[in-house]
N, C-alpha and C positions, 0 to 999 in steps of 0.2 A: 590628400586623396591617395597619393602613392603609398603612404604609410598604412592607410586603411586597407588597401589591396593586399599589402604584405601581411598584415594582421589576419585577414580573412584566409590567405593562403596557409599561414601557420596553423590556424584553427582547423582548416580543412585537412591538413596532413595529420594533425593530432586526432581528428575524428576518425580517419581511416584506421589508425592504430587502436582507437577505442573499440571500433567494430570488431577487430580481431579478438580483443579481450572478451567482449560480450559473447561472440560466437563460440569461443573456447569454453566459456562457462556453460553455455547452452548445451554444447556437445557432451560435456561431462555429466550434466543433469540427465540428458537423454539416455545415458547408460542405465539409469534407474527408472525414469519416468517415460511412459509411452503416451504420446499426444500431449494434450493440455498446453498447447503452444501459447495461447493467450494468457493463461495463468502464469506461465514461466516468464513471458515478456513483461507482464505487469509487475511481477515480483522484482525483476531486475531493474525495471524503471523506478520502482519505489526505493530500492537500495541506492540507486544513483542520485535520486532527489532527496534522500534522507527523510522519506515520508512513510508514516505508518500505513499498513494495509489490512483491510478486513476481507477475509475470504469467506464466501457463503455458498453452501452447496450441501446436497444430501450426503449421508455417510457413504464412505467407500470410494470417493472420487480422488483419493491421493492428495488431499489438501495438506495434511500433516506430513506425509512422506515427502512431498515436493519442497516444503519449507525446510525440513531437516536435510534433504539432499542439497539444496541451495546453500544452506549454512555450512555444509561439509566442504563445499568447493572454495570457501573463503577461510583463510587462516585468521580466524577471529573467534571471540568468545561467543558461545551459544548456550542458551538454557531453555528448556521446555517447562512450562507451568501448566499443569492440568487443572482447570478451573472447576470447582465443585461448590455446592451450597454451603459447606462448612469451612471453606477457605477463609483465612483471616488476613488482614493487611500485613501483619508481621511475617506471614508465610511468603509474601512477595518482596517487601522492601527490607525486611530484617527487623531486629529489635535490640534493645539494650540488655546486656547480661551483667549481673553483679559478680564481681571477683572478690571472693572472701579474703584472699591473701592481701590484696592491695586496698580492700574496702572502697573500691571504685567501680563505677559502671563503664563498660566498654561496648562499642557497637559491633554487633554481628550482622554483617551485610547479607541481604537476601539475594535470590537469583536475578533480581532486576538489574544488578550491577554486571551487566554483560553487554556485548555489542548487538546481538540478535536474540530477541525474545519471542518464542513461540507461545502465544497465549491460546491454548487449545480449549475450544468450547467456552469462549469468553463470557457468553451470556448465561452461564450457570452459577455465577457468584453474585452475592447481594451488593447493595449500594456502598458499604464501607470499603469493600475491596476495590470496586470500580473507582471510587474517589481517590484512593491511594495510587491506582494505576494512572488516573487522569493527570495528577501532578507530574508523574514521570513522563508521560507522553507529551504534555504541553510545555512544561518548564524544564524538562530534561534534568530534573533533580528530584531527590526524595528527602523527607524529613524523618529522622529517627530520634525520638526524644526531643531535645532542644537544638539539635544540630542538623544542618542541611548539607547534604552531600551531592556533589555534581556527578552526573552520569557520563559515560564515555562520549566523545565527539560523534562517533558512529554509534547511534543507538536507535534500533528499530523494533517496533512491536508488530509482529505479523500474527494476526489473530484469526481464528476460525470460529464459525458458528453454523449450527444446523437450523435451516428455516422451517423444517417440517415439525419436529418434536418441540412443543411449547411447554409441556408439563415439567415443572421444576426449573424453569428458566426465568431470568429477570431481563426484560427488554432493556437494552442499553439506552441511557439518557441521551437526548439530542446533542447536548454539549459534548459528550464523549464521542459520539458517532462523527461529529463534525471534525474531530481531531484526526481522524483517519484520512489520509490523503486520497486513497483509492478504496473503492469497494468493488471487488471482483466477484462476479457470479461464475461459479465453477460448473461446467456442463458435463453431461454424460459423454463418454468416448463414442466414436463412430464404430461401425461394425468391424472394420479392418483393424482399428486400434484395439478393440476388445479382444479380437483373435490374437493379436500380438501380445497383449497382456497375459492372456491365458497361457500361451506358449512359454513366455518368459518365466512365469511363476511355476508352472508344472515342471519345466525342464531345469529349474533353479539356475538359469543363466543370468546371474546378477553380478556385475563387475563392481569391485570396491570403488567408492568415491574418494578421491584424494583432493587436498587443498591445492588449487592451481592459481590462486591470486591472493592478494594481501589487502589489509586495511588501507595501506598507503596507496595502492593502485585504485581502490574504490574512492578515496579522497581526491585523487587526480581526476577521475572520471566526473566526480561531482563538480569540481572547479571548471572543467572543460564544458560541462553541460550549461553552466551559468554564462559561459562566453558565447554560446550559440546565438546568432543574430535573429531578431524578430522585428519586423517592420511595424510602424505605427498603425497601418491599416489592418494588420492582423490583431493588434491589441484592441483596436476598435471592434473587430469581429468578436473577440472574446468578451468584451464589455457588453455587446449586444446580446450575446447568448445568455450571460448572467442576468441582464436586465429583463430578458424575456421570461425568466422564471419568476420575476417579481411583478412585472407589469405585462402579463400575457396578452391582454386585450390589444395593446399597441402592436403586437406582432401576429395578429389574427389567430391567437391560441385561446381556446375556451377557458376563461378565468374561473369558471365554476369547478374546474378539475383540480386546481392548485390551492392548497391551504396556505402555504407560505413558500417563498422561493429560496434560492441559494444564498449562503452567507458570503461576506467578502473574501473568506478563505478560498472559495471556489475559483475566483478569478486568478488569485495568486497561484494556486495549485494547478489550474488549467494551463497557465503560462509555463510554469516549471516543467510540467509533464510533457507539454508539446515540445519544449526545447530538448528534453532528454530523449523523446521519441525520435526527433530529427537526428540527434547524435547517434542513436542506435541504428538508424538507417543509413548512416555515413554522410550526412549533410551538415554543413556549417551554418545553415539557416533554416528557419521554420517555414513550412508551407501550410495552407489550410487543411490538408489531409492529416497533418500531425495533430492539429487541434481536434478534428473530428474523431481521430483514432483513440483519443483518451477522454473524450467528453462524457461518455456513459459512466466510466469508472469514477470520474471526478464528481459528477453531478447526481448520480442515482440515489445517494444517501443524504443529499442535501436539499431535496425537494420533497415536501410533504403533500400527499394527495388527499383530496376530500373523500367523504363517504360516498358522494355521488360518483366519483371516479371508480372507487372500489366496487360499487354496485354495477357499474358498466364494464367491469373486468379490465379497466385501464390502469396500467402500472406506470412507474416513473420512466422506464425505458421507452414506452410508447410516447410519453410526453416529450422526452428528449428528442426522439425522432421527429416529432411534429415541430418542435422548436427549430431544429437544425434545417428542416425543409422549408421553413418560412423566413429564414434569414438569408439575405444575399451573401454569397461567398465572394470575398474580394479577389 
């Protein structure tokens, strides 16, 4: 019992240090980005959990700029890939090149061999490109010719897509969408934030962003996040939330609105995200609010709604709100 208390104290002290690192990164990002606190928090959470993130929002909301700014604060490899209909798998993962002098093929690695990948407008490329990216996201490896190459230990795909313009786009397959740990809906700025953005751009008051942390520090944060304590009753709470997406009738949720529920990845990611959220708040243990704080980002792309729900203008966020309100909080 005494050793458990000492372990909890050690984790608590490490958590306080982690909060300082996270706040330092946030402050550096805010030199460039006005508002968008939720997007910044969820991007940091994804990096700590080593989970891919899908950002969705109309053009001009600083999705791409925020990802680039975040990557600039970390001393790590960063590549941006602009997805277009004519993009080929080789443009992402690389290809084999024939050397006339040696009469041998050698691998020329593509931009995917980096720590942070910005997949801009990811839904603009066809199935072959998405399948190549899918292997990288899930297996953290790519195959060039007959050889398989491992990707870096810290490997994140931060993708953006525009929900408004559908012409010339390819809807992401469900299998790929499920690989994203979080789906973040990027909102318009408030009036005060809009005014600050205009002043910043018009007056050209943009401070240069510098690397303030390293891959090694991110790895330490990841390990610390895994050590955050979560009680069994909170795991039961998570299981109930996931089960409610599959068996809505048992939780007084209209089953005619849900076509299919969340996959097993949802429970895993909800637990990991809740632990990371607790750490970012300076706690060595998870509370129900941590679970609810990340539930929408973890679940919204893992629940398919029916045509009936669409006809009634009910989206996945509305369903998640309904589910959370119908489950007893421990």
